[in-house]
N, C-alpha and C positions, 0 to 999 in steps of 0.2 A: 390338631393343626400345626403345633409347634414342630413335631417330627417332620411333617410334610414340608414345612418352610425350610428346615435345615437340609433336607434332601435336595431341594430346588436350589437353595443358595450354594451349596457346595459343589454343584455341577460346574465343571470348568470349561464345558463347551456345549454347543447346541447338540451334539451327538450324545453326550452323556445325559443331557436333560431329556432328549427324545426317548431315550431308553426308559427313564423314570416315568415319563407321561404314558408310555404305551404299557407300562406294567401296572398302572393304577386305575381301577374302574371309575374312580371319582372324576378323571379327566375325560373319560369317554362319553359321559352323560352330557348331551347337548343342552340340557337345562341348567348346567353349571357354567355356561358361558354367555356373556352378553356382548352385543356390538359396542365397540368403543364410542363414547359420546352418545349412546342410544341411537346411532345412525347406522343401519345396515349397509348403507351405500357410502360408507366413509373411506373407501379405497382411494379415491381421488384426493382427498385431503392429505393423506399420509404420503402418497406418492408424488404430490406436487410441491413438496417442500425442498430442502436443500439438495443440490446435486453432488455434493461432496461430504464425505463422513466427518471431516473436521468442523466446518461450520455448523453441521447437524449436532455434533457433540457440544459445540459451544452454546447452543441454544439450552441444552440441559444445564450446563454451568450457570448460564445467566439465570435460569429459574432458581438455582441454589442461592445465587447472590441476592435475588429478590426476596427469597424466603427468610434469609438471615436478617436482612434489613427491616423487613415487615415485622418479624419477631421482636426485634429490639424497639420498633416503634410502639407495638402493642403493650410490651412490658413497661414502656415509659409512660403508659397511660394516655397515649395519643392515638386517635382513630387515623389509620393511614390514608383515609379519603377526605379528612377534614382540612380546614384552612390552616390549622396549627401544624400539620404535617410538613416535613421538609419538601422543598420544591424541586430539588435536584438530588442525584445520587451523591455528589460531592458534599452537599450540605448535610445529608443523612449520615454519611461516614463520619463527618466532623462531630455531629451531634451525639451520635450513639456510640461511637468507638473512640472519641477524643483524639482523632487523627488530626494534626495541625493543618488547617486549611483544606482538609480532606484529601491531602496528597500523601500517599503511602511511601513516597520517596523520602519523606521526612522521619519515618519510623526507623529505629535501630533494628539490626538484624534479629535480636532476641524477640522483641515485641512483634516484628513483622512475621516471624515464623509461628509465634503463638497464635496470632490472628489467622494465619494461613491454614492452620490445622482444622478450623471450622468448616472448610470445604476441601475434600480430598478426592483425587482421581486416581484410582488404583488398578493397576493391570495384573492379570493372572492368567493361568492357562497356557493356551497354545502360543507359539512364537510368532507366527504369521497373522493369525486372527485371535487375538487375545480377548478374554472377557473383561469388560471395563466397568468398574464400579465407581459410581458417584455418590458421595456422601456429603450431607450438609447438616450442621447444627442449627437449622432454621426453625420456623414455628411448628412444622409437622402438621399432621391432620389425624383426626380420630376416624376409625374405619367408616362410619356412616357418611363422612364427608368425601370419601374418595371419589364418588361418582360426580360430585359437584366441583371437584378441583383437578386432581391428577387425570381423571378419565373422562373430562368434559371436552366439548369442542365448540368454538365460536361463541362462548358466553361473555367474553371480555371481563373476566373476574377482576383484572388489575387495570382496567381501562381508565379509572379515575384516580389512580395512585401515581403521583407525579415523579416519585423518586425511584421508580423501578423501570426495567427495560421491557419485559414481557407485556404485551397489549393484546395480541391477536388470539391467544388461547388455542394455538395449534402448532406453533413453531417447533416444540419439543417432539412432536410426533415424527418429524423427519429422521430422527436418529433410529427409530425402530426399523426403518427400511434397510439399514446397513447391518442389521443384526443377523448375520448368516442367511441361510435359506429359509428357515422356519420363522424368523423374525421374533425370537423370544426376548422379552424384557421383563424383569422382575421389579416390582415397586413394593417398598416396604416403608412404613412410617409410624411414628408415634408423636402425638401432640405434646409440646413442652407443657409440663404440668402447671406452670405459672399462668397458662392461658385457658385452663380447663374449669375454673371456678369450682373446684372440688368434685366435678363430674367423673364418672368412670372413664378411664383412659388406657385402652389396650393398644398393643402393637398390631397393626393390620397390614395385610399383604395381598397382592394379586399378581398374576402372571398375564402379560400381554402376548398375543401371537397373531399371525395371519391365519385366518380360518382355513383349515385343510378341507377341501370339498371331498365329500364322501358319498356313499350310494344314496343316502337320503336326498342329498342335493341334486344328484343326477336324476333321480326319480321325479323330483319336482321342477325339473328343467332349469336349475340354477347354474349359471355359466360364469358368474363373476364372484370372486372372493371378497372378503372384507376383513377388518381387524377387530379382534374381540378380546375380552379380558375374563379371568377365572373368577367366578363368584359362586361357591357351593351353596345350594339351596337359596340362590339369588341374593346372598349377602356376602359382603367382603370378609374373607377369612381372617381371624384374629385370635390372639391369645395374650395373656398377661406376662409382663416382664418387669424386672427392675433395670437390668443391663443385658446386652448381648455382646459376645466377643465375636466381632465380624472382621477381625483382621485389620482394624484401622490403625493409623499411626498414633502411638502414644495415648490411646484411649479405647474405652468400650463404648458401645452405642448405648445412649440413655434416652435421647429424643431426637427429633429431626426426620430426615428422609434419606433412604438409599434407593438407588436405581441401578440394577446390574444389567448390562447388555451383553448377551452371549455371542461369542465368535464375531466380535465386531470387525467389520471390513475396513481397516485403515488403509489409505491410499498409498501408493508406491512413494517411498521417500519419508514415510511416517510410521513404517511398521516396526522400526527398531526400538530400542530402549526408550521408554516414554519419558525418562528423565533427561533425554538428549533430543529425540526427534519431536515427540508431541509437546514436550516443554517449549521448543522453538516455535511450533505452530500456534500454541495457545497465546504465547506472548505476542505473536503478530495479529491474530484475530482480536484478542482482547487488548487493543493498543493502549488504552488508558483505564486500567483496571481500578475500580473503587476500593476493592479490599483484595488482598493477596490470597492465592489458593496453593494447595499442595499437589504435586504429581508424585506418585509412589510406585516404583517398579518392583513387583514380587515374583516375576516369572523366573523358573529355574534355568532357563536357557542362557542367561547372561552370567558372565564370570562373576560380576559383583551384583547381586540382587539386593533387594530391600534398600535401593538407593532412592532418596527422595530430595526434591528441589522445590523452591518456592517461586511460583509464577507471579510476576508483579506487573506484566505488561511492558511492551517495548518503550513506551514513553518514559517510564521510571528507569528502565535499563539505560535508555539514551542519556537521560539527565544525569544519572549517578556515575556514568562512565564516559562522559563527554570528552575529557582530556585525552583518553586512550583511543576513542573511536571516531570522533567527529571532527571534520575538518571546518565545516561551516554550518551554522543553523540560522536560517533567514525567516523572518516573520513577515507575512503579508496579511493585509486586511482588505477583503473584496466586498465592495458595496454592490450587490447584484441588482440588476434591473428587474428581477423577479419580485421584489418587494422592499419593504422598509426594514432591512436587516443587514447586519455585517457578518461575513463569513471568515473566521480566522484560518489562514493556511500557513502551515509550517513546512519549510523545505530543508530537509536534513541531508547534507552531503557527507558521507562517510570517508574516512581515510582510505587510500587506495588498497592498503593491505587488510581491510576488513572484508571477510567473506560475505558476499551478498546474501547468501542463504541464511545468515544469522538474523538479520533484521528485515530483510526485504523479500527474498525468495521470488515469487511471481507477482508480488504486490508492490509495484513502483508508486502508484498513487492509491491512496485509501480514503474512503469517505466513511466518517464515523458519526454515530449518535450515541451520547452518553459513554463514549470510549470504546464501543464495540463497532468493528468493521461491518458496514452494511453494503458495501460495494467497492470494487477495486479494478485497477487497470495494470497491464504489464509494462515491460520496458520500452515498448514501442511509444508509449505517451512521452517518455523523456527524450527519446532519440528522434522520432518522427514528428510527433505533434509539437514539441517544443524546439527541436533541432539541436539538441545537446547530446550527440551520441557517445562523446568520450566520458561522460559522468553518468551514463545510463545504469550501469551496474552498481553504483554507489549512491544513487539519489533516491530519497524517499519523500513523497509529497503527501502531507496529511491535511485533508480538508475536513474541518470540524463542522458538521451540519446540525449540532445540537440546537442552535438558536434559530434554525429555519422554522417558520410557523408550520404547524402540523398539516394544514391544508395543502401547502406547497410540498412539504416532505413526502406526503403520501403519493404525490405525482412523480417524485424522483425515485423512491425505493420500492422494490417488491417486498411483499409481506414476508417472503422467506429470508430476507436480510442478507441476500448474497449477491444480488445484481442490482444495477441501476435500471430503471424502467425506461425503455425507449419512448421518446416523445419530445415535444417542443421544449418543455422546461428543462429537461436533462440536456438537450443540445445546446440551449442558452447558457446553462450553468457551465458546462464543458468549454464552450467557446470563450466565456469570460475568464475562466481560470487559464486557459492556453494564452489569451491575449495578455493577461497580467504577468505571468511568469515569463513568457517569451520576450517581453520588453525589459526584463531585468538585466542590467548591465553586469551585476555581480555573478549571476549564474552564467552569462556568456563568457565572462572573464575566466571563471573556474574551468569551463569547458576548453577554452583556448589554451590556458596554462598546461592542461594535461595533453592537449594536441601538440603544443610546442615542445614538451619534454620528449616526444616521439619523433618529431619530424625536424631534427637538426640537419642542416644542409650537408650533404655528402657529395663532393665534386666527382669522386671516382664512380659512384653509382650513377650519377647523371651523365657523365661522359659516356659510359657504357650504353646507356639507353639512347643518347643523342647520336652516337655513332651508328647504331643499328638503324635508327629511324632515318638518318641522312641517306642511308643506302637504298631506301625505298623509293620506288618511282612515284614522284610527286605529281599524280594526275588529279583530275577534277574529282573523281570518285573517292580517292583516299582523302583528299582535302575536305571534301563534304561530309565525310564520315567523322572526321576529327574536329571539325569547327564547332563552336559552341552551339550553333543552331542545327547541327547535324545529329547523328545518332547519339553521340556522347555529349548531350546538351548540359552536362553538369561540370564540364571542364571550364576552367578560368581562362579569360582572354589574356589577362596578365596577372603575374603572381607577386607576392610580397614575402620578403625573408621572415623567417620565424625566430632567428637568433640575432644577437647583437642589439636587442631592444633595451633601451635605457629606461630606467625606472623614473617616472615623473614624480613631482613633489606630492601629488595626490595619492600616488600608490604607496608612499611610505606609511608604514603602520604606526599609528599614534597610540599613545598609552590610554587605555580605557579603564574607567573606574566602575565599581559596583552600582553607584548611584550617580545620577547626572548632576553637573554643576554649570553646564553650558546648554544653551537652547537658542541658537542664533539663526535667524531667517536669512537665506542667501538671496535677498532682493534689495534693491536700492529704494530709498525713500524719495518720493516725488516732490516738487516744489509746494504742492498743497498739503504736504504733511502725510499723505497716504502712500501706502505701499501697494503697487499694482503688479499683476501678472496678466498679460494679454494673451489670449489663446485663440487661434482661428477657429471658425465654426466647424470646419471639417478636419481638425487635426487634434492632437493631444498636447498637453504641456506638463512639464515636471517642475516642481518646486522642491528644493532641498533644504533641510534644516540641519545645521551642524550641532553635534552634541558630543558628549564624552563618556557616554554610558556603555557598558558591555552589551554585546549583541543579544544576549538572552533575557535582557531586562523585562520584556513584555510577556514572556511566556514561561519563564522559570517558575517552579512550584512555590518558592518561598521568597519574600521580599521582592516581589515583582511589581512592576509599575503599570500605569494605565495611560493610554494615549487616546485623546478624544479630538474629534473634528466637530465643530459647532458652527451652524450657519446663523449668523447674527441677524442679517437682513438681506432681502432680495429686492432688486430694483429692476423691473422689466423696462424694456426700451420705451414703452408708452407711459411709464410712470414718471411724474415730476414732483416728487415729494419735497416739501420744505424741511420738514423734521421727520425723517423716515421712522416708522414704528418698528421697534426691535421685534424680531421673530419670537413668537410665543412658544415654539416648539424647536428649540435650538439643535436638538439632537436629530431631527428629522433629515433624511437624505433629501437634498434639494432636487426639484424637478428640472432645474437648469443644468446642473453638473453632476457627473459621477466622480467621486473621489476615492481612489484606492491608495493604499499605503504599503511601502516596502521598508523593512528595517525596524530598529537601527541596525546598520551594518557598517563596521569599521568607522563608527563615529558620524554616521549620516543617516537621517530619515528622509525618505523620498516620498513626496505626494504626487501621484499619478492622476492628472486631472483631464477629463474629456467632456465637452459639451454634449448634452443629450439631444434627442430629437426635437424636444420642446423648445430649445434654446433658440434665440434670435440674436442677430448682430445688434450689439449695443447693450445687451443684458449685463448686469452686474451682480455680484454676489460678495458680501463681506463675511470673511471666514475667520474663525478663531481656532488655532491649534494649541492643544494643552497637553503637557506631559507632567505626571505626578512625580513627586519626590518627597522623601521624608522631611517634614517640617516646612515644605513650600512647594508650590506648583509653578511651573515654568509655563508661559504662554506667549503667543505672538498673534498679531492680527494683520490680515492682508486682504486685499480686494482682487477678485478675478473678473476680468472683462472679456466678453465674447467679442471677437473681431471679425472682420470680413474673411471670406473663405480664401485660402491661398491656392493658386492654380498650379497644377502639376508641371514641372519644367519640360519643355519640348525636347524630345530626344531625336537627334539626327540619325537618319539611317545610314548604317555603316556599310561601306562598299565591301564586297566580297574579297577576300584575300586567299592567296594560295600558299600560305605558310601555316605551319602547325601551331596550334594554341599551346598555352603553357600546360603541359601535362602534369599529373600529380607527382609529388616528390617520391622518388624511389628510395627505399631504405632497406638495408640489410640487418638481420638480427642473428646473433650467434649465442651459443650456450655461455662461452666466455670470450667476449670480443677482445681483439688484440689492439684495436685503436679507439680513440675517443669518438670517431665519427659513426660507429656502429652501435646497435643497441644490444643489451643483454636480455636473455630470457627472463632474468629477475627484476627487470624494470617494473616498478609498481603499477604502471598503467599498461603493462603487457601481460606478465605472469604466464609465460609460455612454457611448454615442454616439447620434447622431440615429435610429438604427434601433430603439432600445429604447423601450418604451412604459410598462411597469409593473413594479413589484417588490412582492411580497407578503412581509411580515415576520411570522414566527411564532415562537413559543417554546412551552415547556411550563410549566403552572402546576399543581402537585399531580399530576404525571404525566398531565395532560390537555393536549391541544394547544390553543393559544390564538393567534389572529391578532392581532398587536399593531398593525400599521400597514400602509398601502398607499401607495406612492410612485408618482407619476405624472409622466411626462416632458412638461413643458409647452413644449418646444422640439423635439419629435419631428418628424422629416421628414414623417410622414403628416399631422400637424396643420398644419404650415407650408405644405406642398404643396396641401393642400385649400383653405386660405384664398387662396393665390395663384392656383390653377386656377379657382376660382369668383369671382375678382375682388372679394373682400370687402374693402372698404376703409374703411367708416365705423367709428368707434370702437365704436358701440353693437353693430353686427353682429359684429364681432371679439370683443367681450366675450361676446356670446352663444354664439358657437362654442366659445370656450375654456372657458366655464363649463359648457356642456352636455357637452363633451368630458371635462372633469375628472369630472363627476358620473357619466357613463356608464361610463367606464373604471373608476371606483371601485366602482360597484355591480355591473357585470358581473363584474369580477374576483373580488368577494366571493362571488358566486353560483356562478361557475364553480369556484372553490376548494372550495365546499361540495359540489358535484356530484362532484368528483374524490375528495374524502374519503370520500363514501358509496360510491362505486364501489370504492375500495380495501378498505373494510370488507367488501363483498360477494365481492370477488374478490382473494384473497391474491396472485395472480400479478402484480397491478398495484403491489405494495408497493415494488418497486424504482424506480418512477416518482417523480421529484422533483416534488412538487405545485407548488411555487413556480415551477420552471422550466417545468412544463407550462403554467401559466396564462400566464406571460410570453410563451411562444412562440406559444400560441394567439391571445393578444390582438393580436399583431402584424398578421396579415392581417385580423382581425376589426375593428379600429379604423377602417379605411376605410368599412366599412358602417355602423358607429355614426355616424360624422360625417355620411355621406350621409343617413341616417334622421333624425338630429336636425335637419338643415338643410332638407331638402326636405319632410319630412312635418310639421314642427312649427314652422317659421320664422314662419308667419302668426299663430300664437298667441302668439309671444313678441316679434316684431319688427314695429314699426308700418310 
């Protein structure tokens, strides 16, 4: 059996392995194969897992992490399912590996690398479809237990172990589907001798594949295949070993588990050097890793092979390199109406020069449990749902769902841990997140700052546009087209300048310290000695608390603080207590108010308070806000009173006007601008090259979308090539071409944006499309036609 194992293991592709299988009689005997999980109808379980090869691979890695933690727990003499076992992964890592606070960001590079070598992901074989080996120094299994562990389905082997991720006993089957055409996967394992109680302990192995239908199946009218595993004479193959040289980094195999997936079909963008591409993917999906892992590239195709890197998860990468990469990190706490729990939300805005592929890629909002991504959304969440398009490529929203009760979390996440489940609870959660983040003045400020850096007033550009428009016949059709209530309903009726804005006292950056010394409520004390905040029944209210602590105080890995909201007592309108009884459960979310938190940000903690449906006019709630600090805790007490509803202001109907509304600011961009009014390709918020043509800048005004500006590339390759190709040399002709190009791109972009907006309103399936990107991409091939049309069809009317 040892020789057979080596032949299987040394195959570098499914083609090589198929040749071996076809040459050995032992593989042709149907009695030497069993259906995976003992279920011949297991095809659906395998095929219904992850729809992408990366999250499918992540499930394998998650099993390896679980196996190493369970091993350490058993070696410590603790039953993993007992009350004495750790309750979380973080607690387990701190207990078993002596990692401070369970945060690997606190480990030095030597210790981190040493720990990372306990789990290795190794690529070998073909360049495009490598064979991927996953090794872990976990508990391992004896051969007779393979069928109850590696090869089982739906048994819930780890359901009662709180400090592990895997619960469903089927997630790792998803990776098999991406193993070439034959679906070959080798599993080998040996139990850690410390867990064997002196019993015999051999290395066992099996081969998983998708059953190839043969003549026997056809004769018996079998039309559906299944997944099966190799078990000669109905037993798991095994042999004795001390160690095996499996090509691991800095060690031989002694115990633990290996899983080799042949010809693994990595997606486009992840097929390259795994120390670069897969490294980046794993850091994104394993956002808050409990223990580090190693990726090891061994393929001959790369100039530098045998490169290895330590994957620590993006949270650790962000924390350790915040000064270089992060512009702002804002913590929110959402008290959801789904139940009595709080959901921490971190919003990280990266510097403009940080490549979005490094930390975000297609995951602008991520929902995690125990640090692993269980669902995500793209850039449209930032630009369309929140209305912050200028920071969409540099913003990551992390929603930590670990504390959500299991019965609710099961209604939010699919068992394959890649998608959110569609349903009322998911819609409620998304709506609450959008409402909370959309109300953030800090996020709006960051978006506007980037917008302002692009849209500096340029009188020359505006004059050209106004001169052209003034020559148009101003009839009712044109006016109705351009009015706010016409086709271009995203235009502003009146504009405001983006430059010349003076900094207010509140905008001046104050010095912040690592620990707080100030905790000051921004409310005045009433004559009765109480501090009140009155909030209308149908509105929201904000309470700000001044502090002097750094922004990361509540979420940094080490020396972090804690902020609490306690409801001391509630007085309903009908209550007339002489001596109100203190609330016995002060941390319960009140049924009268929802209190969410933002910050600290620039020395301010903001409480966002909203009366719930159960609230009545006259209800009062006494609240304590508490911020921990070394040696002392800061606190303040205030009362929130529910007041009468406020009526919406009456809006007078505006008379129709026959003048043009304020059109989006026109802006020119050049490779190397010659004046301060123009933009450079190198602008951090632009990052253009010669292939770019146009950028539409939009924002929200009173929850309505507004197009603020349109930037046009005046050094685009398509424009310069057209001038050269048509031998246009006179200054007058060149000016004509450039002016018409500028006006055509501006107006066509404006109307294309309008068309796309209306299509999205009519068809909700189009909501995921980024309108700005759509227009930019469409104009690229269209610009050539506009140049041709302007020059060939109109040049005699404009050029002598």
